[in-house]
matplotlib code that plots the C-alpha trace (Angstrom):
import matplotlib.pyplot as plt

x = [1.0, 1.3, 0.8, 3.5, 6.0, 4.9, 5.6, 9.0, 9.8, 9.2, 12.2, 14.6, 17.6, 15.5, 14.0, 17.5, 18.5, 15.5, 16.2, 19.8, 18.7, 16.2, 19.0, 21.2, 18.4, 17.4, 21.0, 21.5, 18.3, 19.9, 22.4, 20.1, 19.7, 23.4, 23.9, 21.6, 23.3, 26.8, 25.9, 24.3, 27.1, 30.2, 29.6, 27.3, 29.6, 32.9, 31.8, 34.4, 33.0, 35.1, 33.2, 29.8, 31.0, 32.2, 29.1, 26.8, 28.7, 28.5, 24.8, 24.1, 26.0, 24.2, 20.8, 21.5, 22.7, 19.6, 17.3, 19.2, 18.9, 15.2, 14.7, 16.5, 14.5, 11.3, 12.1, 13.2, 10.0, 7.9, 9.3, 8.2, 4.5, 4.7, 4.5, 2.0, -0.3, -0.1, -0.9, -3.9, -5.2, -4.8, -6.6, -9.5, -9.7, -9.6, -12.7, -14.5, -13.8, -13.9, -16.2, -19.2, -22.2, -24.3, -21.9, -21.4, -25.1, -25.5, -23.3, -25.0, -23.7, -22.5, -20.2, -18.5, -17.7, -16.5, -14.0, -12.5, -12.4, -10.7, -7.9, -7.3, -7.3, -4.6, -2.5, -2.6, -1.8, 1.3, 2.7, 6.2, 5.2, 3.4, 6.0, 8.7, 6.8, 6.7, 10.4, 11.2, 9.6, 12.7, 14.8, 12.6, 15.0, 17.9, 16.2, 15.4, 19.0, 20.1, 17.7, 18.9, 22.5, 21.4, 19.5, 17.7, 14.7, 13.8, 14.0, 11.6, 9.1, 9.3, 8.7, 5.7, 4.2, 4.7, 3.1, 0.1, -0.2, -0.1, -2.7, -5.1, -4.7, -5.4, -8.4, -9.8, -9.3, -11.3, -14.1, -14.3, -14.5, -18.3, -18.8, -16.4, -18.4, -21.7, -20.3, -19.2, -22.7, -24.3, -21.8, -22.8, -26.5, -26.0, -23.9, -26.6, -29.2, -26.9, -26.4, -30.1, -30.7, -28.2, -29.1, -32.8, -32.6, -35.4, -37.6, -37.0, -38.2, -40.9, -42.6, -42.1, -39.8, -37.9, -40.0, -39.5, -35.8, -35.5, -37.1, -34.9, -31.8, -32.6, -33.3, -29.9, -28.1, -29.7, -28.4, -25.0, -24.8, -25.8, -23.1, -20.6, -21.3, -20.7, -17.5, -16.4, -17.0, -14.9, -12.2, -12.1, -11.8, -8.9, -7.3, -7.7, -6.1, -3.1, -2.6, -2.8, -0.1, 2.1, 1.5, 2.2, 5.4, 6.7, 5.8, 7.3, 10.5, 10.9, 9.8, 12.1, 14.8, 14.8, 15.1, 17.9, 19.6, 19.3, 21.0, 23.7, 22.8, 22.4, 22.9, 20.4, 21.6, 20.9, 17.4, 16.5, 18.1, 16.1, 13.0, 13.7, 14.6, 11.4, 9.2, 10.8, 10.3, 6.6, 6.2, 7.7, 5.5, 2.4, 3.3, 3.8, 0.5, -1.3, 0.3, -0.9, -4.4, -4.2, -2.7, -5.6, -8.1, -6.0, -6.1, -9.8, -10.0, -7.7, -10.1, -13.0, -10.9, -9.9, -13.5, -14.1, -11.2, -12.6, -15.6, -15.8, -14.1, -14.7, -11.8, -9.1, -8.5, -10.7, -11.7, -12.3, -13.4, -11.9, -15.2, -18.4, -21.4, -24.1, -25.8, -27.1, -28.7, -30.3, -30.4, -32.6, -31.7, -33.0, -32.2, -33.1, -31.7, -30.3, -32.9, -35.8, -38.9, -38.8, -37.0, -37.2, -37.6, -36.7, -36.3, -35.8, -34.6, -34.4, -31.9, -31.5, -30.0, -27.3, -28.7, -32.1, -34.1, -35.4, -37.7, -38.0, -41.3, -43.1, -44.4, -42.1, -40.2, -40.8, -37.1, -36.3, -33.2, -32.1, -32.3, -30.1, -27.5, -27.4, -26.7, -23.9, -22.4, -22.9, -25.0, -24.5, -27.5, -28.3, -28.7, -28.5, -26.2, -26.1, -24.2, -22.6, -21.8, -22.1, -19.7, -20.7, -20.3, -18.5, -15.7, -15.1, -12.6, -15.0, -13.2, -13.4, -17.1, -18.0, -16.2, -18.7, -21.6, -23.3, -24.9, -27.3, -28.4, -31.8, -30.3, -27.0, -24.2, -20.9, -17.6, -16.7, -14.8, -15.6, -18.3, -15.6, -13.7, -16.9, -17.9, -14.3, -14.0, -13.6, -11.3, -7.8, -6.4, -8.8, -6.6, -6.3, -7.9, -10.2, -11.5, -12.2, -14.0, -16.2, -16.8, -18.2, -20.3, -21.7, -22.5, -24.4, -26.2, -27.3, -28.7, -26.3, -24.7, -27.4, -26.7, -22.9, -23.0, -24.9, -22.7, -19.5, -17.2, -18.8, -17.4, -15.0, -17.8, -17.3, -19.8, -20.3, -22.1, -22.2, -24.3, -27.2, -26.8, -27.5, -31.0, -32.4, -32.6, -29.1, -27.8, -29.4, -28.0, -24.5, -24.9, -26.2, -23.1, -20.9, -22.6, -22.1, -18.3, -18.1, -17.9, -19.4, -22.0, -24.6, -26.8, -28.4, -30.6, -32.6, -35.6, -33.7, -36.5, -37.4, -37.1, -36.4, -38.2, -39.4, -35.9, -34.2, -36.7, -36.2, -32.5, -32.9, -35.2, -32.7, -29.8, -31.7, -32.6, -29.0, -27.7, -30.4, -29.3, -25.7, -26.7, -26.1, -28.1, -30.3, -31.9, -34.2, -36.0, -39.0, -42.7, -42.4, -44.8, -42.7, -39.8, -42.0, -43.5, -40.0, -39.2, -38.4, -38.8, -40.6, -39.7, -42.7, -41.3, -44.9, -45.3, -44.1, -42.2, -41.0, -41.2, -42.6, -40.4, -42.4, -40.9, -42.6, -42.3, -39.0, -39.4, -38.1, -35.6, -37.7, -40.6, -38.9, -40.0]
y = [7.0, 9.3, 6.5, 4.4, 7.1, 7.8, 4.2, 4.3, 7.6, 5.9, 3.7, 5.7, 3.3, 0.3, 2.3, 3.0, -0.7, -1.8, 0.8, -0.4, -4.1, -3.1, -1.4, -4.5, -6.9, -4.8, -4.4, -8.2, -8.6, -6.6, -9.4, -11.7, -9.1, -8.5, -12.3, -12.6, -9.7, -11.1, -14.7, -13.6, -11.1, -12.9, -16.6, -17.1, -14.9, -16.6, -20.0, -20.0, -22.3, -20.6, -17.4, -19.2, -21.0, -17.7, -15.8, -18.6, -18.8, -15.0, -14.8, -17.7, -16.0, -12.7, -14.5, -16.2, -12.9, -11.2, -13.8, -13.4, -9.6, -9.9, -12.3, -10.0, -7.0, -8.9, -9.6, -6.0, -4.7, -7.0, -5.3, -1.8, -2.3, -4.4, -1.5, 0.7, -2.3, -3.3, 0.3, 0.4, -2.8, -1.6, 1.7, -0.2, -2.7, 0.3, 1.8, -1.6, -2.0, 1.5, 3.5, 5.1, 2.9, 5.8, 6.4, 2.7, 2.0, 4.7, 2.7, 0.0, -3.6, -3.8, -0.9, -2.9, -5.6, -3.0, -1.7, -5.2, -5.5, -2.1, -3.3, -6.2, -3.8, -1.7, -4.6, -6.1, -2.8, -2.2, -5.8, -6.6, -7.4, -4.2, -2.1, -3.7, -2.9, 0.8, 0.9, -0.8, 2.0, 4.4, 1.6, 1.5, 4.3, 1.8, -0.4, 2.7, 3.8, 0.3, 0.4, 3.9, 2.6, 0.0, 2.7, 5.9, 5.3, 2.1, 3.8, 6.5, 3.9, 2.2, 5.5, 6.3, 2.9, 3.4, 6.9, 5.4, 2.7, 5.3, 7.5, 4.6, 3.5, 7.0, 7.4, 4.1, 5.1, 8.3, 6.6, 3.8, 5.9, 6.3, 2.6, 1.6, 3.7, 2.2, -1.3, -0.6, 0.6, -2.5, -4.7, -3.2, -3.7, -7.3, -8.1, -6.6, -8.8, -11.9, -11.1, -10.8, -14.1, -15.8, -14.1, -14.5, -18.1, -19.2, -16.3, -17.3, -20.8, -20.4, -17.5, -18.5, -15.6, -17.5, -16.0, -12.4, -13.1, -14.7, -11.7, -9.2, -11.4, -11.7, -8.0, -7.2, -9.8, -8.5, -5.0, -6.4, -8.4, -5.5, -3.3, -6.2, -6.5, -2.7, -3.0, -6.1, -4.3, -1.3, -3.7, -5.7, -2.4, -1.3, -4.8, -4.7, -1.3, -2.3, -5.5, -3.6, -1.2, -4.1, -5.8, -2.5, -2.0, -5.5, -5.0, -1.5, -2.7, -5.4, -3.3, -0.3, -2.6, -4.7, -1.6, -0.3, -3.7, -3.8, -0.4, -1.5, 0.8, -2.1, -5.8, -8.7, -9.4, -5.8, -6.0, -9.1, -7.6, -4.4, -6.4, -8.2, -4.9, -3.1, -6.0, -5.9, -2.1, -2.6, -5.3, -3.1, -0.2, -2.4, -3.8, -0.2, 0.9, -2.1, -1.1, 2.5, 1.2, -0.9, 2.1, 4.3, 1.8, 1.5, 5.3, 5.3, 2.6, 4.6, 7.6, 5.3, 3.9, 7.4, 8.5, 5.3, 6.1, 9.5, 8.0, 9.3, 6.9, 6.2, 7.7, 5.4, 7.3, 9.3, 9.7, 7.0, 7.0, 4.8, 3.2, 3.7, 3.7, 2.9, 6.3, 7.3, 10.5, 11.7, 15.4, 16.9, 14.0, 13.8, 11.3, 10.9, 8.5, 10.1, 10.4, 9.7, 11.8, 12.6, 11.9, 8.7, 10.8, 14.2, 16.2, 13.1, 13.8, 11.6, 10.3, 6.6, 6.2, 3.6, 0.1, 0.9, -1.2, 0.7, -1.1, 0.4, -0.6, 0.2, -1.2, -2.6, 0.2, 2.7, 3.2, 0.7, -0.7, 2.8, 3.9, 0.9, 1.7, 5.3, 4.0, 1.7, 4.6, 2.7, 5.7, 9.3, 11.6, 14.2, 16.7, 16.7, 14.6, 11.1, 11.2, 8.4, 9.6, 13.2, 12.7, 12.8, 9.4, 10.9, 11.9, 8.3, 6.0, 3.7, 0.5, 1.5, 2.4, -1.0, -2.8, -1.2, -2.8, -6.1, -5.7, -8.1, -6.8, -7.5, -9.3, -10.8, -11.3, -13.0, -13.3, -16.4, -18.1, -20.7, -20.2, -20.0, -17.3, -15.3, -15.4, -14.4, -11.6, -8.8, -10.7, -9.4, -12.8, -15.3, -18.3, -17.4, -19.7, -17.0, -16.2, -19.9, -20.2, -17.2, -18.7, -21.9, -19.9, -17.7, -20.8, -22.4, -19.2, -18.7, -22.3, -23.1, -26.2, -28.7, -27.6, -27.8, -31.2, -32.8, -31.1, -32.8, -29.9, -28.1, -24.6, -25.2, -25.4, -23.0, -20.2, -19.4, -16.6, -14.3, -16.9, -17.0, -20.8, -21.2, -21.5, -18.2, -19.4, -20.7, -17.5, -15.5, -17.8, -17.4, -13.7, -13.8, -15.7, -13.2, -10.3, -11.9, -12.1, -8.3, -7.2, -3.7, -1.9, -1.3, -4.0, -3.3, -6.1, -5.6, -8.0, -10.7, -13.2, -12.9, -16.3, -18.2, -21.2, -21.5, -22.7, -19.8, -17.3, -18.7, -18.3, -14.6, -14.0, -15.6, -13.6, -10.3, -11.1, -12.0, -8.8, -6.7, -8.3, -7.4, -3.7, -3.3, -0.7, -2.5, -1.3, -3.8, -3.1, -5.5, -6.0, -9.1, -8.6, -10.7, -8.3, -5.2, -5.9, -5.8, -2.3, 0.7, 3.0, 2.6, 4.5, 4.4, 4.8, 4.8, 8.5, 10.7, 12.9, 12.7, 9.3, 9.3, 8.4, 7.1, 6.1, 3.2, 1.7, 0.0, -3.6, -6.7, -8.7, -11.9, -10.1, -10.9, -14.5]
z = [-10.9, -8.0, -5.5, -7.1, -6.9, -3.3, -2.5, -4.1, -2.3, 1.0, 0.4, -1.9, -1.6, -2.5, -5.5, -6.8, -6.3, -8.3, -11.0, -11.3, -11.4, -14.2, -16.1, -15.9, -16.8, -19.9, -20.9, -20.8, -22.9, -25.7, -26.0, -28.0, -30.7, -30.9, -31.0, -34.1, -35.8, -35.3, -36.1, -39.5, -40.3, -38.9, -38.8, -41.8, -43.8, -42.8, -41.4, -38.6, -35.8, -33.1, -33.7, -33.3, -30.1, -28.6, -29.5, -28.2, -24.9, -24.5, -25.2, -22.8, -20.0, -20.7, -20.7, -17.4, -15.9, -17.2, -15.6, -12.4, -12.4, -13.2, -10.3, -7.9, -9.2, -8.7, -5.0, -4.4, -6.1, -4.0, -0.9, -2.0, -1.3, 1.8, 4.3, 2.3, 1.8, 5.4, 6.5, 4.1, 5.4, 9.0, 8.2, 6.7, 9.6, 12.0, 10.3, 10.4, 14.1, 15.4, 13.1, 14.9, 14.3, 13.1, 10.2, 9.5, 9.3, 6.6, 4.3, 2.2, 2.8, -0.8, -0.1, 2.7, 0.2, -2.3, 0.2, 0.5, -3.3, -3.5, -1.2, -3.6, -6.6, -5.0, -3.9, -7.5, -9.2, -7.2, -7.0, -8.1, -11.7, -12.4, -10.6, -12.7, -15.9, -14.9, -14.0, -17.3, -19.2, -19.2, -20.7, -23.8, -24.8, -24.6, -27.2, -29.4, -29.3, -30.3, -33.2, -34.1, -34.1, -36.7, -38.7, -37.6, -39.9, -38.2, -34.8, -36.0, -37.2, -33.8, -32.0, -34.2, -33.3, -29.6, -29.8, -31.6, -28.9, -26.2, -27.9, -28.5, -24.8, -23.4, -25.7, -24.4, -20.8, -21.3, -23.2, -20.7, -17.5, -17.5, -18.3, -15.4, -13.0, -14.2, -13.9, -10.3, -9.4, -11.0, -9.2, -5.8, -6.5, -7.6, -4.5, -2.3, -4.0, -3.6, 0.1, 0.7, -1.0, 1.3, 4.5, 3.7, 2.5, 4.9, 3.7, 0.0, 0.7, 3.3, 1.7, -2.0, -2.7, -5.4, -8.3, -7.0, -6.5, -9.9, -11.7, -9.9, -10.5, -14.3, -14.6, -13.0, -15.0, -18.2, -17.4, -16.5, -19.7, -21.9, -20.3, -20.6, -24.3, -24.8, -22.8, -24.7, -28.0, -26.8, -25.5, -28.8, -30.7, -28.6, -28.9, -32.7, -32.9, -30.8, -32.7, -35.9, -34.7, -33.8, -37.2, -39.1, -37.1, -38.0, -41.7, -41.7, -40.1, -42.7, -45.6, -44.9, -43.6, -46.8, -49.0, -46.9, -47.0, -50.8, -51.2, -48.7, -45.9, -43.4, -43.3, -43.2, -39.6, -38.7, -40.2, -38.1, -35.0, -35.4, -35.7, -32.4, -30.7, -31.9, -30.8, -27.4, -27.2, -28.1, -25.6, -22.9, -23.8, -23.8, -20.3, -19.1, -20.4, -18.9, -15.5, -16.0, -16.5, -13.4, -11.6, -12.6, -11.2, -8.1, -7.6, -8.0, -5.4, -3.2, -3.5, -2.4, 0.5, 1.4, 1.8, 3.8, 6.0, 6.8, 8.6, 12.2, 14.7, 18.3, 20.3, 21.7, 24.9, 27.3, 30.9, 33.5, 37.1, 39.8, 40.7, 38.7, 41.1, 38.4, 38.4, 35.0, 33.8, 30.6, 30.2, 27.5, 25.1, 21.6, 18.8, 15.1, 12.5, 9.4, 6.7, 9.0, 8.9, 12.6, 15.9, 17.8, 20.9, 22.1, 25.4, 27.4, 30.9, 34.0, 36.6, 37.5, 41.0, 41.6, 42.2, 40.7, 38.1, 35.1, 32.7, 29.2, 27.6, 24.3, 21.1, 18.4, 16.7, 19.6, 20.2, 23.0, 21.3, 20.3, 23.9, 25.0, 22.3, 23.6, 27.1, 25.9, 23.9, 20.6, 19.4, 20.3, 21.1, 18.5, 21.3, 25.1, 27.3, 28.6, 31.9, 34.0, 37.5, 36.2, 33.3, 29.6, 28.1, 25.1, 27.5, 28.6, 26.9, 25.0, 26.1, 29.7, 29.5, 27.8, 30.6, 33.1, 31.2, 31.2, 27.7, 26.0, 22.6, 21.1, 18.1, 19.2, 16.6, 17.0, 15.3, 13.2, 16.1, 18.8, 21.4, 24.0, 22.1, 21.6, 25.3, 26.4, 23.8, 26.4, 28.7, 29.0, 30.1, 28.6, 29.5, 33.2, 35.8, 37.1, 33.6, 33.0, 36.3, 35.5, 32.0, 33.6, 36.0, 33.1, 31.0, 33.9, 34.7, 31.1, 30.9, 28.1, 29.6, 28.3, 24.7, 25.1, 26.8, 23.9, 21.2, 20.0, 20.5, 23.4, 24.0, 21.1, 18.6, 15.7, 15.1, 11.5, 9.6, 12.7, 14.6, 12.1, 12.0, 15.7, 17.0, 18.3, 21.9, 21.9, 20.3, 23.1, 25.8, 24.4, 24.3, 27.9, 29.0, 27.2, 29.0, 32.4, 31.8, 32.4, 36.0, 35.7, 37.6, 34.9, 33.3, 29.9, 28.6, 25.5, 25.2, 27.2, 27.2, 23.5, 21.7, 25.0, 26.3, 29.9, 31.0, 29.3, 30.7, 34.2, 33.8, 32.8, 35.9, 38.2, 36.8, 37.1, 40.7, 41.5, 39.9, 41.7, 45.1, 44.2, 44.0, 40.2, 38.2, 35.8, 32.5, 30.8, 27.5, 27.5, 27.5, 29.7, 32.6, 35.0, 34.6, 34.5, 37.9, 39.4, 38.1, 40.3, 37.3, 34.0, 30.8, 28.4, 24.8, 23.4, 24.5, 21.7, 21.2, 24.9, 26.6, 30.2, 33.1, 36.1, 39.4, 41.2, 44.7, 45.5, 44.4, 46.1, 44.0, 44.3, 42.5, 39.2, 38.8]

ax = plt.figure().add_subplot(projection="3d")
ax.plot(x, y, z, "-o")
ax.set_aspect("equal")
plt.show()
């Protein structure tokens, strides 16, 4: 419950207001028991209607006041978690948007989903209802004192029942901890399988993967079902124990109360009132324990979120130069993915002069895309330096450096937004006339206009599932238009003609020629011979462990055809 108290401590005045409202709400709820006692002892005994009318009016007023205080308390309690929940969501979003890719790639996709589930767990555990249940706990003493006023023996019986309930609950928490952890791991594995079935829907159908998927699914579901049965048995056992305690309390109250009433130590009204008060005390203790269980799960979720939040982030600020020339240098650079058997490459050193064309070539998996991500700063070298105009990329502000790039990734992905919004992502003023003019130019240059003209919504077409629903060629054209929106001095295209038809390839060649004429530095990872023949330098990633960097004659821009 440390997190709950921390949240209350953030707003101490509000915490005291909630506590005071809880006191008044619980005080008013005692009125119904007092009403029963007085009606049975006063009205039934004497039969004066005025007494009944007065008592009924009083208990109705108390009941309405109690509901009012409870409503106010609920609204106040809801305000306690607004800021902490907002901060937690912002921290999580920051990691998703600014975590270094090398760290984010090491996390299984199912864990990403678990982080979002953890947020919901925390929000639910500290909502107004559960917070109110925790703050009601001290006022169980109020009901115990009222029972003790009727007779101390009945108060003692109620206390024993509450203690037994607490012990059973704590015992269940300890025994269920390993099962909860196993259930979480199984949930992650099952989510991963589900995600693969959705993202690989074409593979499942085209390559008859349904049987394999069905076997894996049934195996997982069998394990999940077996664990669920074990947990259901444990849950039913706890439920039976708690219900047994509640039944025994009710029987004990009436048993001992009846004997005390017979000997004249208490009235029948007092017996029924004590029964109502003890039931209320048990209900409050059960609600409190339920909130404790949710709080325990929330604190486990907070631990996981805390580990997630410690992932290394890209810096917000950094250096910048007034005008980037396009000069790039690799100085003794090596890179290896975590857990791999060896480096992608090592000891890579070269200098790319401003306005030059470098073609990075090699077999699939040779490291071309990794090289491009190092240039863009999406990945950091394991050793050595990547320098732009003599400055280490890690010293630049990431946002500034990305604005110097015209970047086309090998496998473009998009946000679930419109085509227009995706192309204009990096624009500071996307609604400006100049941005819209450059948008139209980029769309025409990327040969995207034909597709947009025949679609009903054009640029306002929604992209879903990160763009996976778009044809490969259209996806690459949209990404090409997005790259052209930047006005930097360094072009980084990763396999730009892959998946394109002749019209799309011609658009890429035309764009590269235009960018070369404008004096931009160009890096293209490709095996396309039409692009390769226009290179001033070639980096051969097939050579291991150190790729070869070979200068060639200065090409003419029209040689890229």
